[in-house]
C-alpha positions as CSV (number, residue, x, y, z in Angstrom):
1,X,-25.8,254.7,156.1
2,X,-29.1,255.3,154.5
3,X,-31.3,257.9,156.2
4,X,-34.9,258.7,155.4
5,X,-35.5,262.1,153.7
6,X,-36.8,264.6,156.3
7,X,-40.1,266.1,155.1
8,X,-41.5,267.6,158.3
9,X,-42.0,271.4,157.5
10,X,-41.9,272.4,161.2
11,X,-38.6,270.5,161.7
12,X,-37.1,272.0,158.5
13,X,-38.0,275.5,159.5
14,X,-36.0,275.3,162.8
15,X,-32.8,277.3,163.1
16,X,-29.7,275.2,162.6
17,X,-27.3,274.6,165.5
18,X,-23.5,274.6,165.1
19,X,-22.1,271.1,164.5
20,X,-20.3,269.4,167.4
21,X,-17.9,266.5,167.6
22,X,-21.0,264.3,168.3
23,X,-22.2,265.1,164.7
24,X,-19.0,263.6,163.1
25,X,-20.8,260.5,161.7
26,X,-23.5,262.6,160.1
27,X,-20.8,264.7,158.5
28,X,-19.0,261.7,157.2
29,X,-22.3,260.2,155.8
30,X,-22.8,263.5,153.9
31,X,-19.3,263.6,152.6
32,X,-19.6,259.9,151.4
33,X,-22.9,260.7,149.7
34,X,-21.5,263.8,147.9
35,X,-18.4,261.9,146.9
36,X,-20.5,259.2,145.2
37,X,-23.1,261.4,143.6
38,X,-21.2,262.3,140.4
39,X,-20.4,258.6,139.7
40,X,-24.0,257.6,140.4
41,X,-25.4,260.3,138.1
42,X,-22.9,259.6,135.3
43,X,-23.9,255.9,135.3
44,X,-27.7,256.5,135.3
45,X,-29.3,256.6,131.8
46,X,-33.0,257.6,131.3
47,X,-35.1,255.0,129.5
């Protein structure tokens, strides 16, 4: 899933809450992104 980058400074300054089972999809999205990042970076070539 593609999510927009959060840029709101007030939101980003809030203290984080512990993850719960309801956050499982967000955790999976992050794992998927991190798993694909090395491949995406290795394919990219600056012009």
